[in-house]
C-alpha positions in Angstrom: 0.0 0.0 0.0 1.3 3.4 -1.0 1.3 5.8 2.0 2.7 8.9 0.4 1.0 11.5 -1.8 3.7 11.5 -4.4 3.4 11.3 -8.2 6.3 10.0 -10.3 6.2 10.7 -14.0 8.1 8.3 -16.2 8.4 7.8 -19.9 10.7 8.2 -22.9 12.5 11.4 -23.6 10.3 14.1 -25.1 7.1 12.4 -23.8 6.3 15.6 -21.9 7.4 14.6 -18.4 8.7 18.0 -17.3 6.1 20.1 -19.0 3.2 18.0 -17.7 4.8 17.6 -14.3 5.1 21.3 -13.7 1.5 22.0 -14.7 0.2 19.0 -12.7 2.1 20.1 -9.6 0.5 23.5 -9.9 -3.0 22.0 -10.2 -2.4 19.8 -7.1 -0.4 22.4 -5.1 2.4 20.0 -4.9 6.1 20.7 -5.2 7.6 19.9 -8.6 11.0 18.2 -8.9 12.9 17.3 -12.0 15.4 14.6 -11.3 17.7 15.6 -14.2 17.7 19.2 -13.0 18.6 18.0 -9.5 21.5 16.0 -10.8 22.7 18.9 -12.9 22.6 21.2 -9.8 24.4 18.6 -7.6 27.2 18.1 -10.1 27.2 21.6 -11.5 27.3 20.1 -15.0 24.8 19.7 -17.8 23.7 16.2 -18.7 25.7 16.1 -21.9 28.9 16.9 -20.0 28.1 14.3 -17.3 27.7 11.6 -20.0 30.8 12.8 -21.9 33.2 13.1 -19.0 31.8 10.5 -16.5 29.7 8.1 -18.6 26.2 6.8 -18.4 27.0 4.4 -15.5 28.1 7.3 -13.3 25.0 9.3 -14.3 22.7 6.4 -13.4 24.4 6.0 -10.0 23.9 9.7 -9.3 20.3 9.3 -10.4 19.8 6.6 -7.8 21.3 8.8 -5.1 19.1 11.7 -6.0 16.0 9.5 -6.2 16.6 8.1 -2.7 16.6 11.7 -1.4 13.5 12.7 -3.3 11.2 9.8 -2.6 11.3 10.4 1.2 9.5 13.7 0.6 5.7 14.0 0.5 3.3 15.9 -1.8 5.6 16.0 -4.8 5.4 15.6 -8.5 8.7 14.2 -9.8 9.6 14.2 -13.4 12.2 11.5 -14.0 14.7 10.8 -16.7 13.8 8.3 -19.4 16.3 5.8 -18.1 15.2 5.9 -14.4 13.7 2.4 -14.8 17.0 0.9 -16.0 17.7 0.3 -12.3 15.8 -2.2 -10.2 16.6 -0.1 -7.1 14.9 2.9 -8.8 11.9 0.9 -9.7 11.5 -0.2 -6.1 11.9 3.3 -4.9 9.2 4.6 -7.3 6.7 1.7 -6.8 6.9 1.9 -3.0 6.6 5.7 -2.6 3.9 7.0 -4.9 1.7 6.8 -7.9 3.5 6.2 -11.2 2.3 7.9 -14.3 3.7 6.7 -17.7 3.5 9.2 -20.5 3.5 7.3 -23.8 4.9 8.8 -27.0 5.7 7.5 -30.4 9.2 7.6 -31.8 8.0 9.9 -34.6 6.8 12.4 -32.1 9.9 12.1 -30.0 12.0 13.0 -33.0 9.7 15.9 -33.9 9.9 17.3 -30.3 13.7 17.0 -30.0 14.7 18.0 -33.5 16.4 21.3 -32.4 17.4 20.1 -29.0 21.1 19.3 -28.5 20.8 18.3 -24.9 20.2 14.6 -25.5 23.4 12.7 -24.8 22.3 9.4 -26.2 21.4 10.8 -29.6 23.6 11.4 -32.6 23.3 14.1 -35.2 21.9 11.6 -37.7 18.1 11.4 -38.0 18.1 7.7 -39.1 20.5 6.8 -36.4 18.4 8.7 -33.8 15.3 6.7 -34.9 17.2 3.4 -34.4 18.5 4.6 -31.0 15.1 5.5 -29.8 13.6 2.3 -31.2 16.1 0.2 -29.3 15.6 2.2 -26.0 11.8 2.0 -26.3 11.9 -1.7 -27.1 13.8 -2.3 -23.9 11.9 0.2 -21.7 8.3 0.2 -22.8 7.4 -3.1 -21.1 8.9 -1.8 -17.8 7.1 1.5 -18.1 3.8 -0.4 -18.6 4.5 -2.9 -15.9 5.2 -0.5 -13.1 2.7 2.3 -13.9 -0.5 3.0 -12.1 -1.7 5.4 -14.8 -0.8 5.4 -18.5 -1.5 8.5 -20.7 -0.8 8.8 -24.4 0.8 12.2 -25.1 1.1 11.9 -28.9 -1.7 14.5 -29.5 -0.1 16.6 -26.7 -3.0 18.9 -25.9 -1.7 19.6 -22.4 -5.0 20.5 -20.9 -6.6 17.3 -22.0 -3.7 15.3 -20.7 -3.8 17.0 -17.3 -7.6 16.4 -17.1 -7.1 12.7 -17.9 -4.5 12.5 -15.2 -6.6 14.3 -12.6 -9.6 12.0 -13.4 -7.4 8.9 -13.1 -5.9 10.2 -9.8 -9.4 10.3 -8.3 -9.4 6.5 -8.4 -6.7 6.5 -5.7 -8.4 7.1 -2.3 -5.7 9.2 -0.7 -6.0 11.8 -3.5 -9.7 12.3 -3.3 -9.4 15.1 -0.7 -7.1 17.1 -3.0 -9.7 17.3 -5.8 -13.0 17.5 -4.0 
């Protein structure tokens, strides 16, 4: 049984986790936290630099440490990095400390949303290669996202108000949130 009023937003890069997380936190009057931003603050480096100079393994270990600090809080909306579920430890932290919302997005929409963004360390400058990278990541991660999520929302249309409304309606199904919306 989940005892905390926390919401964890998971999904692939460019699924809308940060954008939706910020708006949802305002609607709920919860604190918003972005795990990638917390890692950047802690290390005083951008994500690309962390990957370049320290590697993905180092980044994932820092992500675990940050997540351990965050999940002990209450009344938060946490936007996670796409790879947060690559760690069994992280999965357990999320599952045991709040409601997990999975934002689904197609690879085509991921590519459209990130086409001018250079802050994605796993991607190359080649569109075809990027499609293949995202395809491989999604093939591995989508089953885990689905498996651990309490709520799944498709963000392909990306009308943020409709997405937020769907999430709020879904949250009403969880008893400890009913007071927040009534």
